[in-house]
N, C-alpha and C positions, 0 to 999 in steps of 0.2 A: 560505677559512677551512672547514674539514672539517666531516662531521658531528659528530664526535663533538666538535669544540669548540664547537659550536652547541649541542649535550647540555649538554654543562658549563656552558656561560654560562647557559642555560634553567634548570637545577638550581640555580644561585648566584643566579639571579633572586628562584625561589621561596624558597629558605632564607633571603634578607636578609627577604622580607616573612614570614616566621616568625619570623623573631628580632627583629622589631621590636617596641619597648616603649611605641609611641604609640598602639594600637591598632588599625593599621592602616587609616588614612584613604587613603581613592583608590587601595585596591589595586588595582581591575581597571585602573585609569588608569598606575598604575607598571607592573604586569607587562606591559600591554600597548604600553607604551613601549617597555620592554627588548626584546621581540619584535618590534617596528616596526624599531629599530634595530638588529637584529641580521641581519636579512631587508634592509634597505639595506645594511648592509655587504657582506653575501653576493652581491647584485646588483652592488652595483659592484667586487666583486672580479672579473667576468666582463670587464671592461674589459681585464684584464692579458693574455689569451691571444692576441687578434688583434694586440696589441700587438710583437711577434716578426716579423712580416711588414710590410713598407713600406705593403699593401693593406690590412690590418688596422688597421695605425696610422693610416691614411687615413678609415678606418670611424669609428673613435673619436672621431678629429677631429670630421668630420661629427657626429656625436651631441653633442658637448659644444657644438658649435657652434648647433645646433638649439637644444640647452637654453637657452643664453645668447641666444639669438634671441627664444624664447619667453619668458624673464623679461621682454624686453625690449616685448613686446606687453599684458604685464600692466598698463604705463604707462596703457595707451588706456582701461581700464576705470576710469579717473575720468571718464570722462561715460557718464551713463548712456544715452545712445543704443548707444554700441559694447558694453557690459556682456554683450549677448547674442551678440556676433560675437568674444568671447576666444577660444574653443576654435577656430574655423575660422584664425582671425588668428595664433594660437601657432602649428598646424598650416603656415601658408602662411610666416611666418617660419621656423621651423625648417627647409622645404623649401629655402627660397631659402637660407639660409646652409648648407645642408650641400650643396648643388650648387655653390654657389661654392669651398668647400674642394675638391670634385672637379674640380673646372675648374683651380683654381688645381696641383692634383696630377696634371693630366692625365688622368685617369679618365674612366672612362665614367661618364656622371652619373645614369643612371637608378637604379643600386643605391643611390646617395647620394640620391637623392629619397625614396626610400623609408624609409632610415635617419632622413631630417629630418623626416619627416612623423610617425612613429612618435615618434620623440624629442620632439619640439614637444609631439606630443597627451598623451604622457605625465609630461611635467616641468609641463605647466599642470596638468595633473589631480592631480598630490600637491600644487602650491600652492594649488588650490581648494580641497582637503579639507583643506588642515592652515590656510588665511586665516581661517575663523573661528574658531578656537579663541582665546580670552579671554586667553591666556597671549601671545600675539604683539604684545602691545601692549611687550612689553620687547626689549632686544637681544639676548638669548641665544636664546631661541626661536626670532627672525628668521633668524638665523643658520644655525640647525638646519634650517630649512626650506628655506634657501637650498642648504644643501647635500644636503637629503634631493633637492631637485628634478633636483639632477645628478647623484647617485650613482644615481638609480632609472632612468637610461636605459641604463645599463652592460650590462644584456641587449638592448638592441636590437643594437647593433651585432656584439655574438658571435653572436646568435641570425640574424641576416643573413649574417653571415660563413658559419657553418654551412651555411644554407639555399643561397646565392645565388653564394659567393665561396668555395669549400672549402679555395683554397690559400693564404687569408687566416688560416686558423687553423693554426699550427705544430703 
């Protein structure tokens, strides 16, 4: 998604708010949710360039595995004693899942360790920010929060590939 498409989408979001007839309740929430959604889509598209190479695909798979493992560690939040440890557990779970992907692909695991820790922490951070929202009691917002916690890790394999594995980005 290019800068022009993002700009047009933002202008459309503001125009939609101007033409509403209901007095524009929750105006800031509505516009900020559009901005967040566009940002998540833009970050999620960063998973595409690395997938043109085998190593890049492995990095993306490692990041996605880390996000899934991080989500699994959130189940431990049911116990009050473990709630303070959710971030380190998410990072550890993400690291383990990403390293397993590296070992399965017969790659050197240290780069995948970085991808796993960063992806696990980022995914957990998005869920921690969205969790207190009252609308998450409904199924559709829960699905949006789950998708957001996966899309947000799109920047991690891209940036790691650019910095550490330049051959992974075609």
